[in-house]
PASEBA-1860 file (N, C-alpha, C; in nm, 3 decimals):
! residues 86
1> MFKVIKKD> 0.013/-1.193/1.031/-0.027/-1.063/0.980/-0.180/-1.057/0.965 ~ -0.228/-0.946/0.922/-0.372/-0.923/0.913/-0.424/-0.956/0.773 ~ -0.555/-0.949/0.761/-0.623/-0.973/0.633/-0.656/-0.839/0.567 ~ -0.662/-0.841/0.435/-0.699/-0.724/0.357/-0.834/-0.750/0.292 ~ -0.926/-0.656/0.309/-1.056/-0.665/0.243/-1.040/-0.597/0.107 ~ -1.053/-0.676/0.002/-1.034/-0.626/-0.134/-1.159/-0.553/-0.184 ~ -1.146/-0.492/-0.302/-1.258/-0.416/-0.361/-1.382/-0.501/-0.378 ~ -1.365/-0.628/-0.412/-1.480/-0.715/-0.438/-1.539/-0.775/-0.310
9> GSTQDFDR> -1.481/-0.737/-0.195/-1.533/-0.786/-0.068/-1.463/-0.911/-0.016 ~ -1.385/-0.975/-0.099/-1.312/-1.093/-0.053/-1.194/-1.050/0.035 ~ -1.137/-1.144/0.106/-1.022/-1.113/0.190/-0.903/-1.198/0.149 ~ -0.786/-1.144/0.175/-0.663/-1.218/0.152/-0.561/-1.173/0.254 ~ -0.457/-1.252/0.272/-0.351/-1.216/0.365/-0.277/-1.094/0.313 ~ -0.234/-1.007/0.405/-0.153/-0.892/0.370/-0.024/-0.939/0.306 ~ 0.016/-0.874/0.197/0.139/-0.909/0.126/0.215/-0.781/0.099 ~ 0.321/-0.758/0.175/0.399/-0.634/0.161/0.459/-0.621/0.022
17> NKIVNGVM> 0.485/-0.734/-0.045/0.544/-0.730/-0.179/0.453/-0.660/-0.279 ~ 0.323/-0.667/-0.258/0.230/-0.597/-0.348/0.249/-0.446/-0.337 ~ 0.275/-0.399/-0.217/0.302/-0.256/-0.198/0.434/-0.219/-0.263 ~ 0.537/-0.296/-0.236/0.670/-0.268/-0.293/0.661/-0.265/-0.445 ~ 0.598/-0.364/-0.504/0.589/-0.370/-0.651/0.508/-0.254/-0.707 ~ 0.396/-0.223/-0.646/0.312/-0.112/-0.695/0.382/0.022/-0.687 ~ 0.452/0.045/-0.577/0.524/0.171/-0.560/0.639/0.180/-0.659 ~ 0.709/0.070/-0.681/0.818/0.070/-0.779/0.766/0.090/-0.922
25> KSGATAEI> 0.650/0.032/-0.955/0.592/0.052/-1.087/0.554/0.198/-1.111 ~ 0.537/0.271/-1.002/0.505/0.413/-1.012/0.629/0.499/-1.026 ~ 0.747/0.437/-1.015/0.871/0.510/-1.038/0.960/0.529/-0.917 ~ 0.921/0.479/-0.803/1.004/0.494/-0.682/1.121/0.396/-0.686 ~ 1.224/0.430/-0.614/1.338/0.339/-0.599/1.298/0.223/-0.509 ~ 1.377/0.119/-0.514/1.351/0.003/-0.428/1.359/0.043/-0.280 ~ 1.451/0.133/-0.247/1.466/0.176/-0.109/1.342/0.250/-0.060 ~ 1.289/0.339/-0.142/1.167/0.412/-0.104/1.050/0.315/-0.095
33> AEAVAADV> 1.038/0.224/-0.190/0.928/0.127/-0.188/0.933/0.042/-0.061 ~ 1.051/-0.003/-0.023/1.065/-0.082/0.100/1.030/0.001/0.223 ~ 1.069/0.128/0.223/1.038/0.216/0.337/0.887/0.239/0.348 ~ 0.820/0.256/0.235/0.675/0.274/0.235/0.607/0.148/0.289 ~ 0.649/0.033/0.241/0.592/-0.094/0.289/0.614/-0.110/0.439 ~ 0.731/-0.071/0.487/0.759/-0.078/0.631/0.667/0.017/0.708 ~ 0.641/0.136/0.653/0.550/0.230/0.718/0.409/0.171/0.729 ~ 0.365/0.104/0.624/0.232/0.043/0.626/0.227/-0.068/0.730
41> ETAFSGKT> 0.329/-0.151/0.732/0.333/-0.259/0.831/0.332/-0.203/0.973 ~ 0.405/-0.095/0.996/0.409/-0.033/1.128/0.273/0.026/1.165 ~ 0.209/0.089/1.069/0.079/0.152/1.094/-0.026/0.051/1.138 ~ -0.016/-0.071/1.086/-0.114/-0.173/1.118/-0.055/-0.286/1.202 ~ 0.053/-0.258/1.271/0.124/-0.363/1.345/0.042/-0.420/1.460 ~ -0.056/-0.347/1.508/-0.139/-0.398/1.616/-0.244/-0.497/1.571 ~ -0.259/-0.514/1.443/-0.360/-0.605/1.388/-0.310/-0.748/1.395 ~ -0.402/-0.840/1.417/-0.366/-0.982/1.421/-0.421/-1.051/1.296
49> DTDSVSYL> -0.396/-1.180/1.285/-0.441/-1.253/1.167/-0.593/-1.268/1.161 ~ -0.662/-1.230/1.267/-0.809/-1.232/1.263/-0.867/-1.094/1.234 ~ -0.782/-0.991/1.230/-0.826/-0.855/1.200/-0.820/-0.830/1.049 ~ -0.907/-0.738/1.004/-0.910/-0.703/0.862/-0.895/-0.553/0.844 ~ -0.830/-0.515/0.736/-0.810/-0.375/0.699/-0.853/-0.361/0.554 ~ -0.927/-0.255/0.522/-0.971/-0.239/0.384/-0.856/-0.194/0.295 ~ -0.867/-0.226/0.169/-0.764/-0.186/0.073/-0.754/-0.034/0.068 ~ -0.863/0.038/0.093/-0.859/0.185/0.091/-0.776/0.241/0.206
57> EIKTKVVD> -0.785/0.177/0.323/-0.702/0.221/0.436/-0.554/0.202/0.403 ~ -0.523/0.090/0.340/-0.384/0.062/0.304/-0.339/0.160/0.196 ~ -0.422/0.181/0.095/-0.385/0.273/-0.013/-0.361/0.413/0.042 ~ -0.446/0.458/0.134/-0.430/0.590/0.195/-0.297/0.600/0.268 ~ -0.261/0.497/0.343/-0.134/0.497/0.415/-0.017/0.496/0.318 ~ -0.028/0.420/0.210/0.079/0.416/0.109/0.099/0.555/0.050 ~ -0.010/0.620/0.010/0.000/0.752/-0.051/0.058/0.853/0.048 ~ 0.011/0.850/0.172/0.064/0.943/0.274/0.213/0.924/0.295
65> SLRAKDPI> 0.255/0.800/0.308/0.396/0.770/0.330/0.479/0.809/0.208 ~ 0.430/0.774/0.091/0.503/0.805/-0.032/0.511/0.955/-0.055 ~ 0.403/1.027/-0.025/0.403/1.173/-0.042/0.511/1.238/0.044 ~ 0.534/1.184/0.163/0.636/1.239/0.252/0.777/1.210/0.200 ~ 0.793/1.101/0.126/0.925/1.060/0.079/0.955/1.104/-0.064 ~ 0.852/1.106/-0.149/0.870/1.136/-0.291/0.736/1.183/-0.349 ~ 0.706/1.313/-0.337/0.574/1.364/-0.377/0.538/1.339/-0.524 ~ 0.634/1.347/-0.611/0.605/1.326/-0.754/0.564/1.181/-0.778
73> TADYFTAY> 0.635/1.088/-0.720/0.600/0.948/-0.735/0.465/0.918/-0.670 ~ 0.432/0.989/-0.563/0.301/0.972/-0.500/0.190/1.006/-0.599 ~ 0.210/1.111/-0.678/0.112/1.147/-0.781/0.103/1.037/-0.887 ~ 0.217/0.982/-0.928/0.217/0.872/-1.025/0.147/0.749/-0.968 ~ 0.172/0.720/-0.840/0.109/0.605/-0.777/-0.042/0.621/-0.776 ~ -0.088/0.741/-0.741/-0.232/0.767/-0.738/-0.292/0.747/-0.877 ~ -0.225/0.798/-0.979/-0.273/0.781/-1.116/-0.269/0.633/-1.157 ~ -0.163/0.563/-1.120/-0.148/0.421/-1.152/-0.260/0.338/-1.090
81> TKTKQE> -0.292/0.365/-0.963/-0.396/0.286/-0.899/-0.533/0.320/-0.953 ~ -0.552/0.444/-0.999/-0.681/0.480/-1.059/-0.701/0.404/-1.191 ~ -0.597/0.390/-1.271/-0.612/0.319/-1.398/-0.636/0.170/-1.374 ~ -0.581/0.114/-1.267/-0.605/-0.026/-1.235/-0.749/-0.051/-1.193 ~ -0.815/0.052/-1.137/-0.952/0.035/-1.089/-1.052/0.040/-1.203 ~ -1.014/0.095/-1.316/-1.108/0.109/-1.428/-1.123/-0.019/-1.505
END
Protein backbone atom coordinates (compact mmCIF):
# COMPACT_ATOMS: atom_id res chain seq x y z
CA MET A 1 0.00 0.00 0.00
CA PHE A 2 0.97 3.65 -0.13
CA LYS A 3 2.29 6.08 2.48
CA VAL A 4 0.29 8.85 4.13
CA ILE A 5 1.83 12.26 4.73
CA LYS A 6 0.57 13.35 8.12
CA LYS A 7 -0.11 16.90 9.35
CA ASP A 8 3.33 17.12 10.94
CA GLY A 9 5.03 16.11 7.69
CA SER A 10 5.97 12.62 8.78
CA THR A 11 4.84 9.58 6.80
CA GLN A 12 3.29 6.31 7.79
CA ASP A 13 1.79 3.32 6.03
CA PHE A 14 -1.86 3.63 5.01
CA ASP A 15 -4.11 1.94 7.57
CA ARG A 16 -7.72 1.39 6.48
CA ASN A 17 -8.68 0.66 10.11
CA LYS A 18 -8.08 4.31 10.99
CA ILE A 19 -10.73 5.29 8.45
CA VAL A 20 -13.17 2.63 9.66
CA ASN A 21 -12.71 3.66 13.30
CA GLY A 22 -12.99 7.39 12.61
CA VAL A 23 -16.12 7.00 10.52
CA MET A 24 -17.72 4.75 13.14
CA LYS A 25 -16.85 7.24 15.91
CA SER A 26 -18.83 9.77 13.89
CA GLY A 27 -21.90 7.55 14.07
CA ALA A 28 -21.82 5.45 10.91
CA THR A 29 -22.58 1.76 10.92
CA ALA A 30 -19.77 -0.73 10.50
CA GLU A 31 -21.07 -1.51 7.00
CA ILE A 32 -20.93 2.13 5.91
CA ALA A 33 -17.50 2.59 7.50
CA GLU A 34 -16.15 -0.45 5.64
CA ALA A 35 -17.67 0.81 2.37
CA VAL A 36 -16.04 4.23 2.84
CA ALA A 37 -12.66 2.63 3.56
CA ALA A 38 -13.06 0.49 0.43
CA ASP A 39 -13.84 3.62 -1.61
CA VAL A 40 -10.66 5.27 -0.34
CA GLU A 41 -8.59 2.20 -1.14
CA THR A 42 -10.08 2.09 -4.64
CA ALA A 43 -9.45 5.79 -5.21
CA PHE A 44 -5.76 5.37 -4.45
CA SER A 45 -5.33 1.82 -5.73
CA GLY A 46 -2.81 2.91 -8.35
CA LYS A 47 -0.40 4.07 -5.66
CA THR A 48 2.52 1.88 -4.66
CA ASP A 49 4.44 1.61 -1.40
CA THR A 50 6.81 4.31 -2.66
CA ASP A 51 3.97 6.76 -3.38
CA SER A 52 2.60 9.21 -0.82
CA VAL A 53 -0.83 10.75 -0.36
CA SER A 54 -1.55 13.65 1.99
CA TYR A 55 -3.94 13.20 4.87
CA LEU A 56 -6.07 16.00 3.34
CA GLU A 57 -6.55 14.04 0.11
CA ILE A 58 -7.66 11.04 2.14
CA LYS A 59 -9.94 13.12 4.36
CA THR A 60 -11.55 14.70 1.28
CA LYS A 61 -12.22 11.27 -0.23
CA VAL A 62 -13.64 10.00 3.08
CA VAL A 63 -16.01 12.96 3.35
CA ASP A 64 -17.10 12.67 -0.30
CA SER A 65 -17.77 8.96 0.03
CA LEU A 66 -19.52 9.32 3.37
CA ARG A 67 -21.65 12.22 2.11
CA ALA A 68 -22.94 9.98 -0.69
CA LYS A 69 -23.82 7.21 1.76
CA ASP A 70 -24.87 9.08 4.92
CA PRO A 71 -24.91 12.91 4.70
CA ILE A 72 -25.67 13.48 8.38
CA THR A 73 -22.78 11.32 9.52
CA ALA A 74 -20.55 13.12 7.01
CA ASP A 75 -21.30 16.35 8.89
CA TYR A 76 -20.47 14.65 12.20
CA PHE A 77 -17.24 13.27 10.73
CA THR A 78 -16.22 16.74 9.54
CA ALA A 79 -16.91 18.17 13.00
CA TYR A 80 -15.10 15.25 14.68
CA THR A 81 -11.97 15.71 12.59
CA LYS A 82 -11.98 19.45 13.20
CA THR A 83 -11.98 18.93 16.98
CA LYS A 84 -9.09 16.47 16.66
CA GLN A 85 -7.04 19.10 14.82
CA GLU A 86 -7.37 21.67 17.61
